[in-house]
C-alpha positions as CSV (number, residue, x, y, z in Angstrom):
1,M,-0.3,0.2,0.0
2,S,1.5,3.2,-0.7
3,L,1.8,6.2,1.3
4,T,-1.2,9.1,0.3
5,K,-1.2,12.6,1.3
6,A,-4.7,11.9,3.4
7,D,-2.7,9.3,5.2
8,V,-0.1,11.9,6.2
9,V,-2.8,14.3,7.2
10,R,-4.8,11.7,9.2
11,A,-1.2,10.7,11.4
12,G,-0.7,14.3,12.1
13,V,-4.0,14.5,13.0
14,E,-3.7,11.7,15.5
15,I,-0.2,12.8,16.9
16,L,-2.0,16.3,17.5
17,D,-4.4,14.1,19.5
18,T,-2.1,12.0,21.4
19,Y,0.5,14.3,22.0
20,G,0.1,18.1,21.1
21,L,1.0,20.4,18.9
22,G,4.9,20.4,20.3
23,D,4.9,17.2,19.7
24,L,4.1,16.9,16.1
25,S,7.1,16.8,14.2
26,M,8.1,15.2,10.5
27,R,10.4,12.5,12.3
28,R,7.3,11.6,14.9
29,L,5.1,11.2,12.1
30,A,7.3,9.3,10.0
31,E,7.8,7.1,12.8
32,R,3.6,6.7,13.0
33,L,3.7,5.6,9.2
34,G,6.6,3.2,9.1
35,V,8.4,5.0,6.6
36,K,11.7,7.6,6.6
37,A,11.1,11.1,7.1
38,G,12.3,12.4,3.5
39,A,8.8,9.6,2.1
40,L,7.0,12.9,4.3
41,Y,8.3,15.2,1.6
42,W,6.4,13.8,-1.7
43,H,2.6,14.6,0.4
44,V,3.9,18.0,2.3
45,A,6.4,20.7,1.2
46,N,8.2,21.0,4.9
47,K,6.4,21.2,8.6
48,Q,4.9,24.4,8.1
49,S,2.6,22.6,5.1
50,L,2.1,19.6,7.5
51,L,0.5,21.7,9.9
52,A,-1.9,23.6,7.5
53,A,-2.9,20.3,6.3
54,V,-3.9,19.5,9.6
55,S,-5.3,22.4,10.5
56,D,-7.5,22.0,6.9
57,E,-8.5,18.8,7.7
58,I,-9.4,19.5,11.5
59,L,-11.9,22.8,9.9
60,S,-13.6,20.4,7.3
61,V,-15.5,18.2,9.8
62,E,-18.8,18.0,9.0
63,G,-21.2,20.5,10.9
64,G,-17.8,22.2,11.7
65,P,-17.9,25.9,10.3
66,T,-17.2,25.7,7.1
67,S,-20.9,24.5,7.1
68,V,-22.7,26.7,9.0
69,P,-24.3,28.6,10.2
70,A,-27.9,28.1,8.6
71,A,-29.2,30.2,6.2
72,E,-32.6,31.1,7.7
73,S,-31.4,32.1,11.2
74,D,-31.5,35.3,12.5
75,L,-28.2,37.3,12.7
76,A,-27.5,37.1,16.5
77,D,-28.6,33.4,15.8
78,G,-26.6,32.4,13.2
79,V,-23.2,34.3,14.5
80,D,-24.1,32.7,17.9
81,E,-24.0,29.6,15.9
82,W,-21.3,29.9,13.6
83,A,-19.1,31.1,16.9
84,R,-19.5,27.8,19.0
85,C,-19.5,25.4,16.2
86,F,-16.1,26.3,16.0
87,R,-15.3,26.3,19.1
88,K,-16.5,23.0,19.5
89,T,-14.8,22.1,16.4
90,L,-11.3,23.7,18.1
91,L,-11.7,22.1,21.3
92,A,-12.2,18.5,19.8
93,H,-8.4,18.4,18.6
94,R,-5.6,19.1,21.8
95,D,-4.0,22.4,21.0
96,G,-6.5,23.3,17.9
97,A,-7.1,26.5,18.7
98,E,-2.9,26.9,18.8
99,L,-2.7,24.9,15.6
100,V,-5.2,26.9,13.5
101,A,-4.4,30.8,14.6
102,S,-0.7,29.8,13.3
103,T,-2.1,28.8,10.5
104,I,-4.9,31.3,9.4
105,S,-1.3,34.2,10.6
106,V,0.8,32.8,8.1
107,G,-2.0,32.0,5.2
108,L,-0.8,28.6,3.9
109,G,-4.3,27.0,4.9
110,E,-6.5,26.1,2.4
111,V,-10.2,26.1,4.2
112,D,-11.3,29.8,5.4
113,P,-13.3,28.8,8.8
114,T,-15.3,32.2,7.6
115,V,-16.3,31.5,4.5
116,M,-20.2,30.4,5.3
117,L,-20.5,33.4,8.3
118,R,-19.0,35.8,5.5
119,Q,-21.5,34.7,3.3
120,F,-24.4,34.9,5.9
121,L,-23.1,38.1,7.0
122,A,-23.9,38.9,3.2
123,A,-26.8,37.9,3.2
124,H,-28.2,40.2,6.0
125,G,-26.9,43.1,4.6
126,F,-23.2,43.5,5.5
127,G,-20.8,44.5,3.2
128,A,-18.0,42.7,2.5
129,D,-15.7,45.1,3.9
130,R,-18.1,44.6,7.0
131,A,-18.4,41.1,6.9
132,G,-14.7,40.5,6.8
133,G,-14.2,43.2,9.5
134,V,-16.6,41.1,12.0
135,S,-15.3,37.4,10.7
136,R,-12.1,38.6,11.8
137,A,-13.3,40.2,14.9
138,I,-14.8,36.5,16.2
139,V,-12.5,34.4,14.8
140,H,-9.9,35.9,17.3
141,L,-12.6,36.3,20.2
142,V,-13.0,32.5,19.4
143,L,-9.2,31.7,19.2
144,G,-8.3,33.5,22.1
145,H,-11.0,32.3,24.7
146,T,-10.4,28.6,22.8
147,M,-6.4,28.7,23.5
148,E,-6.7,29.9,27.2
149,E,-9.5,26.9,27.7
150,Q,-7.2,24.2,26.3
151,T,-3.6,25.7,27.7
152,R,-5.5,25.7,31.2
153,T,-7.0,21.8,30.3
154,Q,-3.2,21.0,29.9
155,L,-1.6,22.4,32.6
156,H,-4.6,20.8,34.7
157,D,-3.3,17.8,32.9
158,L,0.2,18.0,33.6
159,G,0.0,18.9,37.3
160,V,1.1,22.3,37.5
161,M,-2.5,23.8,38.4
162,G,-6.1,22.6,40.1
163,E,-9.3,21.6,38.7
164,T,-10.2,23.8,35.5
165,D,-13.9,25.5,36.4
166,L,-15.7,23.9,33.5
167,A,-18.5,25.5,34.0
168,R,-17.1,28.9,34.3
169,Q,-14.9,28.5,30.9
170,E,-18.8,27.7,29.7
171,A,-20.3,30.8,31.2
172,D,-17.5,33.0,30.2
173,F,-18.0,32.0,26.4
174,D,-21.2,33.0,26.5
175,L,-21.0,36.6,28.3
176,A,-17.6,37.2,25.6
177,L,-20.2,35.8,22.9
178,A,-23.2,37.7,24.0
179,I,-21.1,41.5,24.4
180,F,-19.7,40.4,21.0
181,I,-23.1,40.3,19.1
182,A,-24.8,43.0,20.6
183,G,-21.8,45.3,20.1
184,M,-21.7,44.0,16.2
185,E,-25.7,44.8,16.0
186,S,-25.2,48.3,17.4
187,V,-22.6,49.4,14.5
188,F,-24.6,47.6,12.3
């Protein structure tokens, strides 16, 4: 059986989920796949390309941020739905927020998680510039909050800090999202 890019990316996601972003290396990936590291370069140009492909895989999940919000939703509900879906998608993978944030910042990913959100905003009367600005702002809110959540979880797992208050994290996200949506609606 020959190695495919899908095999490489799938193994990358498995390593991310098991060991975290810091341990997602070409060497570890090659070991997992039972090949020499050089064989990986037929499928990904370098580590950053691998990380972008793993990010794209995470974001492309069925029911993820690339497939919501529902077109018939009102403005507030649709933005709320998209943000919660994006957060859930990131939380499903160890270091998911950090990986996606780094991929977005260097512009290597092929999957833009905001496409459906921008289309939704445009259907609700937002011009392209405003829809893009709102999308970037909510991406920053969700990524920042989710990175903090994932960092706390990892520190707890390492024994560096006590229990994390999951209810508080959820309440903090709810409040931040409500403030964002109220502010978005007030300037529209």
